[in-house]
C-alpha positions as CSV (number, residue, x, y, z in Angstrom):
1,M,111.2,15.8,131.2
2,M,107.5,16.2,130.5
3,P,106.6,17.1,134.1
4,T,109.3,19.8,134.1
5,I,107.8,21.3,130.9
6,F,104.3,21.4,132.5
7,F,105.8,22.9,135.7
8,L,107.6,25.6,133.8
9,L,104.5,26.4,131.7
10,F,102.3,26.8,134.8
11,A,105.0,28.8,136.6
12,I,105.4,31.3,133.8
13,L,101.7,31.8,133.1
14,P,101.0,33.8,136.3
15,I,104.1,35.9,135.8
16,A,103.1,36.7,132.2
17,C,99.6,37.8,133.5
18,L,101.2,40.0,136.2
19,M,103.5,41.6,133.6
20,E,100.6,42.5,131.4
21,Q,98.7,44.1,134.3
22,E,101.7,46.2,135.3
23,N,101.5,48.0,132.0
24,L,98.0,49.4,132.8
25,P,97.8,53.1,133.6
26,H,97.1,53.9,137.2
27,G,93.3,53.5,137.9
28,C,92.7,51.2,134.9
29,V,91.4,47.7,135.4
30,P,91.8,44.8,133.0
31,V,88.7,44.2,130.8
32,R,87.7,41.2,128.7
33,F,86.9,41.1,125.0
34,V,83.2,40.5,125.9
35,S,83.1,44.1,127.2
36,F,83.2,45.1,123.5
37,L,80.3,42.9,122.3
38,P,77.3,45.0,121.2
39,T,74.4,45.1,123.6
40,G,72.1,47.2,121.6
41,N,72.1,49.7,124.5
42,K,74.2,52.7,123.5
43,T,73.4,54.6,126.7
44,R,75.4,52.2,129.0
45,L,78.0,54.2,130.8
46,P,81.0,52.3,129.2
47,N,79.6,53.0,125.8
48,V,78.9,56.7,126.5
49,L,82.4,57.1,128.0
50,G,83.8,55.1,125.0
51,Q,82.3,57.7,122.6
52,Y,83.9,60.4,124.8
53,C,87.3,58.6,124.7
54,S,87.0,58.2,120.9
55,S,86.5,61.9,120.4
56,Y,89.2,62.8,122.9
57,Y,91.8,60.8,120.9
58,I,90.4,61.6,117.4
59,K,93.5,63.6,116.4
60,Q,95.7,60.5,116.9
61,N,93.6,58.6,114.2
62,L,93.3,55.6,116.6
63,T,91.0,53.1,114.9
64,G,88.9,50.5,116.7
65,Q,86.2,50.3,119.3
66,W,86.3,52.2,122.6
67,I,84.8,51.8,126.0
68,G,85.4,54.0,129.0
69,I,85.6,53.0,132.7
70,A,85.0,55.4,135.6
71,A,86.5,53.4,138.4
72,S,88.7,54.1,141.4
73,R,90.2,57.3,139.8
74,I,86.8,59.1,139.3
75,K,87.3,61.1,142.5
76,S,90.3,62.7,140.8
77,C,88.3,63.1,137.5
78,K,90.1,60.4,135.6
79,V,88.6,57.9,133.2
80,C,90.2,54.8,131.8
81,C,89.8,54.6,128.0
82,V,90.2,51.1,126.5
83,R,90.5,50.7,122.8
84,Q,90.2,47.4,121.0
85,D,92.1,47.6,117.7
86,E,91.4,45.7,114.4
87,N,93.7,42.9,115.7
88,K,91.6,42.5,118.9
89,A,94.5,43.9,121.0
90,L,93.5,46.1,123.9
91,H,95.1,49.5,124.6
92,Y,94.6,51.4,127.8
93,N,94.8,55.2,128.3
94,E,93.9,57.3,131.2
95,T,92.3,60.7,130.4
96,R,90.4,63.5,132.0
97,A,86.7,62.9,132.8
98,P,84.2,64.9,130.9
99,N,83.0,68.2,132.4
100,Q,79.9,67.8,134.5
101,F,80.7,64.2,135.2
102,P,79.8,63.2,138.8
103,C,82.9,62.6,141.0
104,G,81.4,62.4,144.5
105,K,78.4,63.4,146.5
106,G,77.4,66.9,145.4
107,K,80.5,67.2,143.2
108,I,81.3,67.3,139.4
109,C,84.3,67.3,137.2
110,K,85.3,70.6,135.7
111,K,88.5,70.9,133.6
112,G,89.9,67.8,135.2
113,R,89.2,68.8,138.8
114,C,86.5,67.6,141.2
115,V,84.6,70.6,142.4
116,T,81.4,71.3,144.4
117,K,78.4,71.9,142.2
């Protein structure tokens, strides 16, 4: 009986991890809680984009700490905004990158589109 329980536990764990990752918006990557630890450097890209994300969603009164990730979707001027709420739960939203944000060689984002400078 005990080996069966351990087998089921280890069989369900990867499935649960996959299910959580399926809920991420396209272009977002899973982050860890350590991504939200203070570094003393407010000019790191995730922190700067986090401030952008916080102001972008200000009307929704979403409390917590934000970071922003410019990953695979940056060529289409998308940023993944990740919010850690007061219960330490992570919430992912994809949003438009800020204007003038680089999106490729010689290109910048303008109103959600990647255009030549």
